[in-house]
N, CA, C and O atoms as a printed pandas DataFrame, in Angstrom:
     atom_number atom_name residue_name chain_id  residue_number  x_coord  y_coord  z_coord
0              1         N          UNK        A               1  -22.556  -18.032  -24.186
1              2        CA          UNK        A               1  -23.934  -17.337  -24.555
2              3         C          UNK        A               1  -23.914  -15.961  -23.815
3              4         O          UNK        A               1  -23.788  -15.753  -22.608
4              5         N          UNK        A               2  -24.069  -15.092  -24.821
5              6        CA          UNK        A               2  -24.385  -13.660  -24.449
6              7         C          UNK        A               2  -25.642  -13.271  -23.526
7              8         O          UNK        A               2  -26.738  -13.763  -23.792
8              9         N          UNK        A               3  -25.485  -12.371  -22.420
9             10        CA          UNK        A               3  -26.536  -11.858  -21.977
10            11         C          UNK        A               3  -26.686  -10.250  -22.378
11            12         O          UNK        A               3  -25.776   -9.424  -22.313
12            13         N          UNK        A               4  -27.765  -10.059  -22.716
13            14        CA          UNK        A               4  -28.168   -8.459  -23.233
14            15         C          UNK        A               4  -28.400   -7.861  -21.647
15            16         O          UNK        A               4  -29.393   -8.069  -20.949
16            17         N          UNK        A               5  -27.389   -7.187  -21.342
17            18        CA          UNK        A               5  -27.396   -6.462  -19.931
18            19         C          UNK        A               5  -26.619   -5.122  -20.179
19            20         O          UNK        A               5  -25.635   -4.944  -20.898
20            21         N          UNK        A               6  -27.299   -4.231  -19.411
21            22        CA          UNK        A               6  -26.779   -2.910  -19.671
22            23         C          UNK        A               6  -26.046   -2.526  -18.155
23            24         O          UNK        A               6  -26.643   -2.004  -17.213
24            25         N          UNK        A               7  -24.921   -2.835  -18.170
25            26        CA          UNK        A               7  -23.941   -2.407  -16.940
26            27         C          UNK        A               7  -23.304   -1.455  -17.259
27            28         O          UNK        A               7  -23.106   -1.138  -18.432
28            29         N          UNK        A               8  -22.747   -0.656  -15.964
29            30        CA          UNK        A               8  -21.776    0.511  -15.975
30            31         C          UNK        A               8  -20.552   -0.193  -16.390
31            32         O          UNK        A               8  -20.161   -1.270  -15.942
32            33         N          UNK        A               9  -19.955    0.574  -17.347
33            34        CA          UNK        A               9  -18.432    0.305  -17.764
34            35         C          UNK        A               9  -17.590    1.236  -18.162
35            36         O          UNK        A               9  -17.906    2.026  -19.052
36            37         N          UNK        A              10  -16.394    1.267  -17.550
37            38        CA          UNK        A              10  -15.380    2.157  -17.712
38            39         C          UNK        A              10  -14.208    1.745  -18.580
39            40         O          UNK        A              10  -13.783    0.598  -18.448
40            41         N          UNK        A              11  -13.657    2.544  -19.431
41            42        CA          UNK        A              11  -12.450    2.103  -20.249
42            43         C          UNK        A              11  -11.453    2.954  -19.482
43            44         O          UNK        A              11  -11.411    4.171  -19.666
44            45         N          UNK        A              12  -10.505    2.222  -18.469
45            46        CA          UNK        A              12   -9.388    2.711  -17.699
46            47         C          UNK        A              12   -8.272    2.919  -18.618
47            48         O          UNK        A              12   -7.792    4.050  -18.690
48            49         N          UNK        A              13   -7.764    1.897  -19.383
49            50        CA          UNK        A              13   -6.655    2.270  -20.020
50            51         C          UNK        A              13   -6.832    1.933  -21.434
51            52         O          UNK        A              13   -7.571    0.970  -21.638
52            53         N          UNK        A              14   -6.279    2.557  -22.540
53            54        CA          UNK        A              14   -6.350    2.113  -23.808
54            55         C          UNK        A              14   -4.814    2.036  -24.359
55            56         O          UNK        A              14   -4.144    3.066  -24.438
56            57         N          UNK        A              15   -4.317    0.832  -24.716
57            58        CA          UNK        A              15   -2.935    0.437  -25.289
58            59         C          UNK        A              15   -2.084    1.050  -24.008
59            60         O          UNK        A              15   -1.064    1.705  -24.225
60            61         N          UNK        A              16   -2.502    0.832  -22.812
61            62        CA          UNK        A              16   -1.543    0.877  -21.658
62            63         C          UNK        A              16   -1.465    2.340  -21.296
63            64         O          UNK        A              16   -0.698    2.608  -20.371
64            65         N          UNK        A              17   -2.100    3.299  -21.841
65            66        CA          UNK        A              17   -2.472    4.711  -21.422
66            67         C          UNK        A              17   -3.556    4.946  -20.448
67            68         O          UNK        A              17   -4.695    4.685  -20.833
68            69         N          UNK        A              18   -3.398    5.377  -19.303
69            70        CA          UNK        A              18   -4.401    5.699  -18.438
70            71         C          UNK        A              18   -5.108    6.729  -19.068
71            72         O          UNK        A              18   -4.503    7.674  -19.573
72            73         N          UNK        A              19   -6.506    6.630  -19.095
73            74        CA          UNK        A              19   -7.432    7.531  -19.323
74            75         C          UNK        A              19   -7.631    8.541  -18.033
75            76         O          UNK        A              19   -7.856    8.086  -16.912
76            77         N          UNK        A              20   -7.540    9.761  -18.262
77            78        CA          UNK        A              20   -7.505   10.711  -17.142
78            79         C          UNK        A              20   -8.891   10.922  -16.620
79            80         O          UNK        A              20   -9.069   11.076  -15.411
80            81         N          UNK        A              21   -9.919   10.936  -17.507
81            82        CA          UNK        A              21  -11.145   10.956  -16.786
82            83         C          UNK        A              21  -12.086    9.938  -17.379
83            84         O          UNK        A              21  -12.889   10.365  -18.209
84            85         N          UNK        A              22  -12.111    8.530  -17.049
85            86        CA          UNK        A              22  -12.853    7.506  -17.783
86            87         C          UNK        A              22  -14.317    8.062  -17.530
87            88         O          UNK        A              22  -14.699    8.555  -16.469
88            89         N          UNK        A              23  -14.998    7.917  -18.568
89            90        CA          UNK        A              23  -16.581    8.128  -18.625
90            91         C          UNK        A              23  -17.216    6.924  -18.632
91            92         O          UNK        A              23  -16.827    5.978  -19.318
92            93         N          UNK        A              24  -18.190    6.890  -17.898
93            94        CA          UNK        A              24  -18.979    5.734  -17.637
94            95         C          UNK        A              24  -19.770    5.386  -18.739
95            96         O          UNK        A              24  -20.688    6.108  -19.129
96            97         N          UNK        A              25  -19.471    4.335  -19.257
97            98        CA          UNK        A              25  -20.404    3.737  -20.624
98            99         C          UNK        A              25  -21.388    2.567  -20.245
99           100         O          UNK        A              25  -21.261    2.136  -19.099
100          101         N          UNK        A              26  -22.107    2.138  -20.842
101          102        CA          UNK        A              26  -23.124    1.088  -20.637
102          103         C          UNK        A              26  -22.501   -0.270  -21.630
103          104         O          UNK        A              26  -21.993   -0.077  -22.735
104          105         N          UNK        A              27  -22.662   -1.698  -20.977
105          106        CA          UNK        A              27  -22.595   -2.578  -21.819
106          107         C          UNK        A              27  -23.943   -2.729  -22.778
107          108         O          UNK        A              27  -25.020   -2.249  -22.425
108          109         N          UNK        A              28  -23.788   -3.379  -23.912
109          110        CA          UNK        A              28  -24.811   -3.709  -24.606
110          111         C          UNK        A              28  -25.199   -5.273  -24.316
111          112         O          UNK        A              28  -26.350   -5.652  -24.099
112          113         N          UNK        A              29  -23.955   -6.179  -24.351
113          114        CA          UNK        A              29  -24.166   -7.551  -23.867
114          115         C          UNK        A              29  -22.704   -7.844  -23.386
115          116         O          UNK        A              29  -21.718   -7.144  -23.618
116          117         N          UNK        A              30  -22.755   -9.069  -22.638
117          118        CA          UNK        A              30  -21.660   -9.421  -21.964
118          119         C          UNK        A              30  -21.713  -11.056  -21.890
119          120         O          UNK        A              30  -22.781  -11.668  -21.872
120          121         N          UNK        A              31  -20.589  -11.610  -21.855
121          122        CA          UNK        A              31  -20.503  -13.042  -21.636
122          123         C          UNK        A              31  -19.369  -13.369  -20.790
123          124         O          UNK        A              31  -18.630  -12.467  -20.394
124          125         N          UNK        A              32  -19.171  -14.576  -20.482
125          126        CA          UNK        A              32  -18.094  -14.911  -19.788
126          127         C          UNK        A              32  -16.670  -14.800  -20.489
127          128         O          UNK        A              32  -15.663  -15.044  -19.825
128          129         N          UNK        A              33  -16.589  -14.470  -21.690
129          130        CA          UNK        A              33  -15.466  -14.449  -22.637
130          131         C          UNK        A              33  -15.296  -12.940  -23.214
131          132         O          UNK        A              33  -14.209  -12.618  -23.694
132          133         N          UNK        A              34  -16.215  -12.152  -23.173
133          134        CA          UNK        A              34  -16.127  -10.679  -23.856
134          135         C          UNK        A              34  -17.307   -9.877  -23.468
135          136         O          UNK        A              34  -18.243  -10.220  -22.745
136          137         N          UNK        A              35  -17.078   -8.600  -24.150
137          138        CA          UNK        A              35  -18.163   -7.738  -23.772
138          139         C          UNK        A              35  -18.392   -6.726  -25.250
139          140         O          UNK        A              35  -17.457   -6.506  -26.020
140          141         N          UNK        A              36  -19.646   -6.238  -25.440
141          142        CA          UNK        A              36  -19.748   -5.514  -26.442
142          143         C          UNK        A              36  -20.469   -4.051  -25.909
143          144         O          UNK        A              36  -21.471   -4.084  -25.195
144          145         N          UNK        A              37  -19.985   -3.070  -26.239
145          146        CA          UNK        A              37  -20.447   -1.664  -25.722
146          147         C          UNK        A              37  -20.287   -0.572  -26.730
147          148         O          UNK        A              37  -19.547   -0.749  -27.697
148          149         N          UNK        A              38  -20.854    0.399  -26.581
149          150        CA          UNK        A              38  -20.755    1.926  -27.601
150          151         C          UNK        A              38  -19.802    2.539  -26.718
151          152         O          UNK        A              38  -19.868    2.575  -25.489
152          153         N          UNK        A              39  -18.775    3.092  -27.572
153          154        CA          UNK        A              39  -17.679    4.025  -27.207
154          155         C          UNK        A              39  -17.681    5.275  -28.222
155          156         O          UNK        A              39  -17.971    5.281  -29.419
156          157         N          UNK        A              40  -17.286    6.293  -27.420
157          158        CA          UNK        A              40  -17.053    7.541  -28.176
158          159         C          UNK        A              40  -15.754    7.904  -28.824
159          160         O          UNK        A              40  -15.413    8.999  -29.270
160          161         N          UNK        A              41  -15.068    6.729  -28.791
161          162        CA          UNK        A              41  -13.486    6.510  -29.432
162          163         C          UNK        A              41  -13.460    5.384  -30.443
163          164         O          UNK        A              41  -14.127    4.360  -30.294
164          165         N          UNK        A              42  -12.724    5.591  -31.403
165          166        CA          UNK        A              42  -12.530    4.673  -32.330
166          167         C          UNK        A              42  -11.225    3.901  -31.910
167          168         O          UNK        A              42  -10.169    4.534  -31.909
168          169         N          UNK        A              43  -11.230    2.681  -31.582
169          170        CA          UNK        A              43  -10.074    1.953  -30.855
170          171         C          UNK        A              43   -9.684    0.813  -31.792
171          172         O          UNK        A              43  -10.455   -0.145  -31.858
172          173         N          UNK        A              44   -8.728    0.816  -32.418
173          174        CA          UNK        A              44   -8.151   -0.217  -33.512
174          175         C          UNK        A              44   -8.301   -1.673  -32.965
175          176         O          UNK        A              44   -7.827   -1.987  -31.874
176          177         N          UNK        A              45   -9.032   -2.619  -33.825
177          178        CA          UNK        A              45   -8.932   -4.170  -33.209
178          179         C          UNK        A              45   -7.422   -4.494  -33.001
179          180         O          UNK        A              45   -6.494   -4.070  -33.690
180          181         N          UNK        A              46   -7.347   -5.334  -31.909
181          182        CA          UNK        A              46   -6.102   -5.743  -31.478
182          183         C          UNK        A              46   -5.484   -4.732  -30.341
183          184         O          UNK        A              46   -4.471   -5.100  -29.745
184          185         N          UNK        A              47   -6.006   -3.615  -30.071
185          186        CA          UNK        A              47   -5.647   -2.884  -29.076
186          187         C          UNK        A              47   -5.997   -3.456  -27.549
187          188         O          UNK        A              47   -7.113   -3.919  -27.315
188          189         N          UNK        A              48   -5.120   -3.400  -26.687
189          190        CA          UNK        A              48   -5.323   -3.757  -25.211
190          191         C          UNK        A              48   -6.159   -2.789  -24.650
191          192         O          UNK        A              48   -6.032   -1.580  -24.841
192          193         N          UNK        A              49   -7.052   -3.344  -23.927
193          194        CA          UNK        A              49   -7.729   -2.478  -22.965
194          195         C          UNK        A              49   -7.750   -2.940  -21.413
195          196         O          UNK        A              49   -7.593   -4.086  -20.994
196          197         N          UNK        A              50   -7.976   -1.802  -20.694
197          198        CA          UNK        A              50   -8.234   -2.271  -19.315
198          199         C          UNK        A              50   -9.689   -1.938  -18.896
199          200         O          UNK        A              50   -9.928   -0.739  -18.758
200          201         N          UNK        A              51  -10.535   -2.672  -18.709
201          202        CA          UNK        A              51  -12.164   -2.271  -18.355
202          203         C          UNK        A              51  -12.332   -2.478  -16.923
203          204         O          UNK        A              51  -11.624   -3.161  -16.183
204          205         N          UNK        A              52  -13.428   -1.755  -16.616
205          206        CA          UNK        A              52  -13.852   -2.055  -15.086
206          207         C          UNK        A              52  -15.506   -2.033  -15.340
207          208         O          UNK        A              52  -16.112   -1.061  -15.792
208          209         N          UNK        A              53  -16.113   -3.316  -14.952
209          210        CA          UNK        A              53  -17.638   -3.450  -15.229
210          211         C          UNK        A              53  -18.035   -3.757  -13.776
211          212         O          UNK        A              53  -17.508   -4.572  -13.019
212          213         N          UNK        A              54  -19.275   -2.777  -13.499
213          214        CA          UNK        A              54  -19.942   -2.723  -12.280
214          215         C          UNK        A              54  -20.901   -3.979  -12.555
215          216         O          UNK        A              54  -21.707   -3.927  -13.483
216          217         N          UNK        A              55  -20.800   -5.098  -11.739
217          218        CA          UNK        A              55  -21.745   -6.164  -11.633
218          219         C          UNK        A              55  -22.844   -6.145  -10.876
219          220         O          UNK        A              55  -23.941   -6.573  -11.235
220          221         N          UNK        A              56  -22.545   -5.570   -9.636
221          222        CA          UNK        A              56  -23.617   -5.419   -8.566
222          223         C          UNK        A              56  -23.229   -4.079   -8.077
223          224         O          UNK        A              56  -22.083   -3.734   -7.792
224          225         N          UNK        A              57  -24.460   -3.253   -8.000
225          226        CA          UNK        A              57  -24.309   -1.717   -7.679
226          227         C          UNK        A              57  -25.388   -1.505   -6.532
227          228         O          UNK        A              57  -26.601   -1.359   -6.685
228          229         N          UNK        A              58  -24.692   -1.522   -5.392
229          230        CA          UNK        A              58  -25.839   -1.368   -4.058
230          231         C          UNK        A              58  -25.815    0.129   -3.564
231          232         O          UNK        A              58  -24.773    0.778   -3.657
232          233         N          UNK        A              59  -26.882    0.636   -3.078
233          234        CA          UNK        A              59  -26.874    1.783   -2.335
234          235         C          UNK        A              59  -25.682    1.726   -1.288
235          236         O          UNK        A              59  -25.271    0.726   -0.700
236          237         N          UNK        A              60  -25.218    3.044   -1.192
237          238        CA          UNK        A              60  -24.158    3.139   -0.250
238          239         C          UNK        A              60  -22.965    2.462   -0.428
239          240         O          UNK        A              60  -22.035    2.590    0.368
240          241         N          UNK        A              61  -22.904    1.633   -1.571
241          242        CA          UNK        A              61  -21.546    0.968   -1.866
242          243         C          UNK        A              61  -21.212   -0.282   -1.100
243          244         O          UNK        A              61  -20.102   -0.813   -1.065
244          245         N          UNK        A              62  -22.165   -0.637   -0.568
245          246        CA          UNK        A              62  -22.140   -2.005    0.360
246          247         C          UNK        A              62  -22.691   -3.054   -0.338
247          248         O          UNK        A              62  -23.890   -3.200   -0.574
248          249         N          UNK        A              63  -21.609   -3.926   -0.728
249          250        CA          UNK        A              63  -22.210   -5.306   -1.325
250          251         C          UNK        A              63  -21.667   -5.107   -2.797
251          252         O          UNK        A              63  -21.879   -6.047   -3.563
252          253         N          UNK        A              64  -20.940   -3.918   -3.331
253          254        CA          UNK        A              64  -20.884   -3.736   -4.754
254          255         C          UNK        A              64  -19.992   -4.902   -5.202
255          256         O          UNK        A              64  -19.328   -5.499   -4.355
256          257         N          UNK        A              65  -19.943   -5.279   -6.590
257          258        CA          UNK        A              65  -18.993   -6.165   -6.865
258          259         C          UNK        A              65  -18.627   -5.676   -8.515
259          260         O          UNK        A              65  -19.421   -5.509   -9.440
260          261         N          UNK        A              66  -17.189   -5.526   -8.503
261          262        CA          UNK        A              66  -16.650   -4.774   -9.961
262          263         C          UNK        A              66  -15.983   -5.692  -10.510
263          264         O          UNK        A              66  -15.298   -6.328   -9.708
264          265         N          UNK        A              67  -15.906   -6.047  -11.679
265          266        CA          UNK        A              67  -14.746   -6.856  -12.391
266          267         C          UNK        A              67  -13.992   -6.027  -13.199
267          268         O          UNK        A              67  -14.428   -5.272  -14.068
268          269         N          UNK        A              68  -12.700   -6.221  -12.834
269          270        CA          UNK        A              68  -11.775   -5.581  -13.645
270          271         C          UNK        A              68  -10.921   -6.482  -14.581
271          272         O          UNK        A              68  -10.317   -7.463  -14.149
272          273         N          UNK        A              69  -10.902   -6.115  -15.826
273          274        CA          UNK        A              69  -10.417   -6.986  -16.934
274          275         C          UNK        A              69   -9.536   -6.600  -17.741
275          276         O          UNK        A              69   -9.849   -5.524  -18.251
276          277         N          UNK        A              70   -8.243   -7.137  -18.198
277          278        CA          UNK        A              70   -7.528   -6.805  -19.087
278          279         C          UNK        A              70   -8.140   -7.434  -20.447
279          280         O          UNK        A              70   -8.388   -8.640  -20.437
280          281         N          UNK        A              71   -8.356   -6.800  -21.429
281          282        CA          UNK        A              71   -8.893   -7.138  -22.673
282          283         C          UNK        A              71   -8.412   -6.807  -24.008
283          284         O          UNK        A              71   -7.624   -5.863  -24.062
284          285         N          UNK        A              72   -8.664   -7.278  -24.886
285          286        CA          UNK        A              72   -8.387   -6.486  -26.374
286          287         C          UNK        A              72   -9.353   -6.640  -27.479
287          288         O          UNK        A              72   -9.951   -7.685  -27.735
288          289         N          UNK        A              73   -9.464   -5.498  -28.129
289          290        CA          UNK        A              73  -10.705   -5.200  -29.004
290          291         C          UNK        A              73  -10.434   -6.194  -30.330
291          292         O          UNK        A              73   -9.380   -6.265  -30.962
292          293         N          UNK        A              74  -11.565   -6.878  -30.558
293          294        CA          UNK        A              74  -11.728   -7.908  -31.488
294          295         C          UNK        A              74  -12.131   -7.296  -32.931
295          296         O          UNK        A              74  -11.601   -7.502  -34.024
296          297         N          UNK        A              75  -13.198   -6.505  -32.604
297          298        CA          UNK        A              75  -14.119   -5.831  -33.703
298          299         C          UNK        A              75  -14.661   -4.467  -33.402
299          300         O          UNK        A              75  -15.000   -4.257  -32.237
300          301         N          UNK        A              76  -14.774   -3.638  -34.168
301          302        CA          UNK        A              76  -15.157   -2.317  -34.261
302          303         C          UNK        A              76  -16.354   -2.282  -35.069
303          304         O          UNK        A              76  -16.102   -2.592  -36.234
304          305         N          UNK        A              77  -17.697   -1.984  -34.832
305          306        CA          UNK        A              77  -18.817   -1.837  -35.585
306          307         C          UNK        A              77  -19.363   -0.342  -35.691
307          308         O          UNK        A              77  -19.289    0.411  -34.719
308          309         N          UNK        A              78  -19.868    0.028  -36.808
309          310        CA          UNK        A              78  -20.406    1.269  -37.114
310          311         C          UNK        A              78  -21.679    1.461  -36.477
311          312         O          UNK        A              78  -22.353    0.433  -36.403
312          313         N          UNK        A              79  -22.185    2.500  -35.999
313          314        CA          UNK        A              79  -23.648    2.823  -35.216
314          315         C          UNK        A              79  -24.223    4.049  -35.753
315          316         O          UNK        A              79  -23.452    4.873  -36.245
316          317         N          UNK        A              80  -25.433    4.271  -35.725
317          318        CA          UNK        A              80  -25.898    5.455  -36.256
318          319         C          UNK        A              80  -25.557    6.749  -35.589
319          320         O          UNK        A              80  -25.752    7.829  -36.147
320          321         N          UNK        A              81  -25.046    6.634  -34.388
321          322        CA          UNK        A              81  -24.637    7.779  -33.436
322          323         C          UNK        A              81  -23.518    8.404  -33.864
323          324         O          UNK        A              81  -22.493    7.823  -33.507
324          325         N          UNK        A              82  -23.329    9.525  -34.595
325          326        CA          UNK        A              82  -22.224   10.209  -34.968
326          327         C          UNK        A              82  -20.960   10.248  -34.045
327          328         O          UNK        A              82  -21.147   10.802  -32.962
328          329         N          UNK        A              83  -19.885    9.827  -34.250
329          330        CA          UNK        A              83  -19.179    9.899  -33.526
330          331         C          UNK        A              83  -18.555    8.771  -32.386
331          332         O          UNK        A              83  -17.541    8.818  -31.689
332          333         N          UNK        A              84  -19.513    7.854  -32.509
333          334        CA          UNK        A              84  -19.781    6.526  -31.668
334          335         C          UNK        A              84  -19.213    5.342  -32.230
335          336         O          UNK        A              84  -18.885    5.445  -33.412
336          337         N          UNK        A              85  -19.038    4.359  -31.733
337          338        CA          UNK        A              85  -18.527    2.916  -32.323
338          339         C          UNK        A              85  -18.854    1.886  -31.336
339          340         O          UNK        A              85  -18.737    1.984  -30.114
340          341         N          UNK        A              86  -19.275    0.891  -32.009
341          342        CA          UNK        A              86  -19.456   -0.424  -31.232
342          343         C          UNK        A              86  -18.175   -1.144  -31.044
343          344         O          UNK        A              86  -17.415   -1.351  -31.990
344          345         N          UNK        A              87  -17.920   -1.539  -29.800
345          346        CA          UNK        A              87  -16.527   -2.091  -29.610
346          347         C          UNK        A              87  -16.808   -3.436  -29.288
347          348         O          UNK        A              87  -17.601   -3.517  -28.349
348          349         N          UNK        A              88  -16.414   -4.572  -29.763
349          350        CA          UNK        A              88  -16.304   -5.888  -29.282
350          351         C          UNK        A              88  -14.994   -6.253  -28.606
351          352         O          UNK        A              88  -13.975   -6.169  -29.291
352          353         N          UNK        A              89  -14.888   -6.710  -27.145
353          354        CA          UNK        A              89  -13.502   -6.985  -26.716
354          355         C          UNK        A              89  -13.714   -8.352  -26.160
355          356         O          UNK        A              89  -14.783   -8.718  -25.672
356          357         N          UNK        A              90  -12.530   -9.165  -26.266
357          358        CA          UNK        A              90  -12.664  -10.310  -25.465
358          359         C          UNK        A              90  -11.645  -10.108  -24.295
359          360         O          UNK        A              90  -10.713   -9.307  -24.219
360          361         N          UNK        A              91  -12.081  -11.062  -23.393
361          362        CA          UNK        A              91  -11.381  -10.766  -21.908
362          363         C          UNK        A              91   -9.990  -11.649  -22.009
363          364         O          UNK        A              91   -9.868  -12.700  -22.639
364          365         N          UNK        A              92   -9.047  -11.030  -21.299
365          366        CA          UNK        A              92   -7.758  -11.846  -21.277
366          367         C          UNK        A              92   -7.493  -12.231  -19.585
367          368         O          UNK        A              92   -7.013  -13.301  -19.212
368          369         N          UNK        A              93   -7.790  -11.451  -18.951
369          370        CA          UNK        A              93   -7.525  -11.721  -17.585
370          371         C          UNK        A              93   -8.630  -10.868  -16.673
371          372         O          UNK        A              93   -8.715   -9.647  -16.807
372          373         N          UNK        A              94   -9.400  -11.542  -15.811
373          374        CA          UNK        A              94  -10.359  -11.156  -15.003
374          375         C          UNK        A              94  -10.272  -11.084  -13.463
375          376         O          UNK        A              94   -9.976  -12.135  -12.894
376          377         N          UNK        A              95  -10.502   -9.925  -12.674
377          378        CA          UNK        A              95  -10.133   -9.825  -11.427
378          379         C          UNK        A              95  -11.627   -9.459  -10.886
379          380         O          UNK        A              95  -12.343   -8.737  -11.579
380          381         N          UNK        A              96  -12.090   -9.973   -9.626
381          382        CA          UNK        A              96  -13.218   -9.423   -8.946
382          383         C          UNK        A              96  -12.961   -8.571   -8.015
383          384         O          UNK        A              96  -11.946   -8.796   -7.356
384          385         N          UNK        A              97  -13.671   -7.516   -7.721
385          386        CA          UNK        A              97  -13.420   -6.631   -6.381
386          387         C          UNK        A              97  -14.870   -6.817   -5.701
387          388         O          UNK        A              97  -15.833   -6.795   -6.467
388          389         N          UNK        A              98  -15.097   -6.995   -4.345
389          390        CA          UNK        A              98  -16.194   -7.093   -3.723
390          391         C          UNK        A              98  -16.161   -6.146   -2.563
391          392         O          UNK        A              98  -15.244   -6.361   -1.772
392          393         N          UNK        A              99  -16.844   -5.289   -2.327
393          394        CA          UNK        A              99  -17.049   -4.534   -1.203
394          395         C          UNK        A              99  -17.951   -4.947   -0.185
395          396         O          UNK        A              99  -19.170   -4.851   -0.325
396          397         N          UNK        A             100  -17.357   -5.441    0.918
397          398        CA          UNK        A             100  -18.285   -6.260    1.993
398          399         C          UNK        A             100  -19.089   -5.143    2.472
399          400         O          UNK        A             100  -18.732   -3.970    2.364
400          401         N          UNK        A             101  -20.170   -5.523    2.998
401          402        CA          UNK        A             101  -21.426   -4.671    3.766
402          403         C          UNK        A             101  -20.477   -4.586    5.187
403          404         O          UNK        A             101  -19.776   -5.497    5.626
404          405         N          UNK        A             102  -20.650   -3.300    5.745
405          406        CA          UNK        A             102  -20.189   -3.057    7.010
406          407         C          UNK        A             102  -21.006   -3.754    7.915
407          408         O          UNK        A             102  -22.225   -3.585    7.907
408          409         N          UNK        A             103  -20.380   -4.618    8.792
409          410        CA          UNK        A             103  -20.622   -5.467    9.738
410          411         C          UNK        A             103  -20.760   -4.716   11.150
411          412         O          UNK        A             103  -19.844   -3.935   11.405
412          413         N          UNK        A             104  -21.640   -4.829   11.966
413          414        CA          UNK        A             104  -21.601   -4.118   13.201
414          415         C          UNK        A             104  -21.127   -5.335   14.334
415          416         O          UNK        A             104  -21.561   -6.483   14.239
416          417         N          UNK        A             105  -20.319   -4.972   15.251
417          418        CA          UNK        A             105  -19.718   -5.901   16.192
418          419         C          UNK        A             105  -20.533   -5.620   17.328
419          420         O          UNK        A             105  -20.649   -4.431   17.625
420          421         N          UNK        A             106  -21.262   -6.673   18.188
421          422        CA          UNK        A             106  -22.135   -6.360   19.406
422          423         C          UNK        A             106  -21.066   -6.169   20.380
423          424         O          UNK        A             106  -19.987   -6.762   20.391
424          425         N          UNK        A             107  -21.533   -5.161   21.304
425          426        CA          UNK        A             107  -20.627   -4.904   22.305
426          427         C          UNK        A             107  -20.811   -5.650   23.545
427          428         O          UNK        A             107  -21.929   -5.814   24.033
428          429         N          UNK        A             108  -19.826   -6.069   24.026
429          430        CA          UNK        A             108  -19.775   -6.939   25.365
430          431         C          UNK        A             108  -19.747   -5.985   26.437
431          432         O          UNK        A             108  -18.886   -5.106   26.415
432          433         N          UNK        A             109  -20.552   -6.045   27.342
433          434        CA          UNK        A             109  -20.914   -5.480   28.703
434          435         C          UNK        A             109  -20.159   -6.039   29.842
435          436         O          UNK        A             109  -20.383   -5.642   30.986
Protein backbone atom coordinates (compact mmCIF):
# COMPACT_ATOMS: atom_id res chain seq x y z
CA UNK A 1 0.00 0.00 0.00
CA UNK A 2 1.34 3.41 -0.96
CA UNK A 3 1.13 6.46 1.28
CA UNK A 4 0.75 9.90 -0.32
CA UNK A 5 3.48 11.63 1.68
CA UNK A 6 5.63 14.61 0.80
CA UNK A 7 8.95 13.72 2.46
CA UNK A 8 12.35 15.30 1.80
CA UNK A 9 14.37 13.10 -0.58
CA UNK A 10 17.91 13.38 -1.94
CA UNK A 11 19.37 11.45 -4.84
CA UNK A 12 22.96 10.93 -3.60
CA UNK A 13 24.17 8.65 -6.41
CA UNK A 14 23.04 7.87 -9.94
CA UNK A 15 24.63 4.78 -11.55
CA UNK A 16 27.31 4.81 -8.83
CA UNK A 17 28.29 8.45 -9.48
CA UNK A 18 28.03 10.70 -6.42
CA UNK A 19 26.01 13.87 -6.94
CA UNK A 20 28.22 16.83 -6.02
CA UNK A 21 25.35 18.89 -4.68
CA UNK A 22 22.28 16.74 -4.19
CA UNK A 23 19.14 18.82 -4.44
CA UNK A 24 16.38 18.24 -1.90
CA UNK A 25 13.34 16.88 -3.70
CA UNK A 26 9.98 15.66 -2.36
CA UNK A 27 8.34 12.26 -2.50
CA UNK A 28 4.91 12.05 -4.11
CA UNK A 29 4.18 8.69 -2.54
CA UNK A 30 6.13 5.98 -0.77
CA UNK A 31 5.65 2.37 0.35
CA UNK A 32 7.76 -0.31 1.98
CA UNK A 33 8.94 -1.40 -1.48
CA UNK A 34 9.48 1.84 -3.38
CA UNK A 35 9.06 5.55 -3.93
CA UNK A 36 7.66 7.93 -6.56
CA UNK A 37 9.13 11.43 -6.87
CA UNK A 38 9.65 14.32 -9.29
CA UNK A 39 13.19 14.84 -10.52
CA UNK A 40 14.88 17.48 -12.74
CA UNK A 41 16.88 14.72 -14.51
CA UNK A 42 15.87 11.95 -16.86
CA UNK A 43 17.11 8.68 -15.38
CA UNK A 44 16.96 5.60 -17.57
CA UNK A 45 14.85 2.71 -16.20
CA UNK A 46 17.10 0.08 -14.62
CA UNK A 47 19.61 2.69 -13.40
CA UNK A 48 20.79 2.11 -9.81
CA UNK A 49 20.33 4.96 -7.32
CA UNK A 50 21.25 5.79 -3.77
CA UNK A 51 18.41 7.71 -2.12
CA UNK A 52 18.08 9.38 1.27
CA UNK A 53 14.57 9.98 2.62
CA UNK A 54 13.93 12.05 5.74
CA UNK A 55 11.21 10.12 7.60
CA UNK A 56 11.20 12.22 10.79
CA UNK A 57 12.59 15.76 10.82
CA UNK A 58 12.68 17.39 14.25
CA UNK A 59 13.89 20.83 15.31
CA UNK A 60 17.61 20.98 16.12
CA UNK A 61 18.10 17.53 14.56
CA UNK A 62 17.32 15.66 17.76
CA UNK A 63 15.33 12.52 17.03
CA UNK A 64 15.58 12.71 13.23
CA UNK A 65 15.15 9.47 11.30
CA UNK A 66 16.60 9.06 7.80
CA UNK A 67 16.34 6.12 5.47
CA UNK A 68 19.17 5.51 3.03
CA UNK A 69 18.40 3.02 0.32
CA UNK A 70 19.99 1.43 -2.69
CA UNK A 71 17.26 1.42 -5.32
CA UNK A 72 16.75 1.23 -9.05
CA UNK A 73 14.47 3.06 -11.44
CA UNK A 74 11.56 0.99 -12.71
CA UNK A 75 9.62 3.66 -14.61
CA UNK A 76 9.83 7.26 -15.81
CA UNK A 77 6.63 9.24 -16.42
CA UNK A 78 6.13 12.57 -18.16
CA UNK A 79 4.91 15.52 -16.11
CA UNK A 80 3.62 18.94 -17.21
CA UNK A 81 6.60 20.77 -15.64
CA UNK A 82 9.21 21.33 -18.41
CA UNK A 83 12.52 19.54 -17.79
CA UNK A 84 11.14 17.41 -14.95
CA UNK A 85 10.26 13.72 -14.83
CA UNK A 86 8.35 11.48 -12.43
CA UNK A 87 10.55 8.63 -11.23
CA UNK A 88 9.29 5.32 -9.84
CA UNK A 89 12.04 3.45 -8.00
CA UNK A 90 12.04 0.20 -6.07
CA UNK A 91 14.12 -0.32 -2.93
CA UNK A 92 16.88 -2.94 -3.04
CA UNK A 93 18.47 -2.39 0.38
CA UNK A 94 17.29 -0.12 3.21
CA UNK A 95 19.29 1.33 6.12
CA UNK A 96 17.95 3.59 8.86
CA UNK A 97 19.81 6.33 10.73
CA UNK A 98 18.37 7.71 13.92
CA UNK A 99 19.83 10.74 15.63
CA UNK A 100 19.18 10.20 19.30
CA UNK A 101 18.10 13.16 21.42
CA UNK A 102 20.85 14.57 23.60
CA UNK A 103 20.40 13.24 27.10
CA UNK A 104 21.54 15.09 30.14
CA UNK A 105 23.28 13.14 32.84
CA UNK A 106 22.44 14.23 36.37
CA UNK A 107 25.43 15.36 38.34
CA UNK A 108 26.23 13.50 41.51
CA UNK A 109 27.36 15.76 44.33
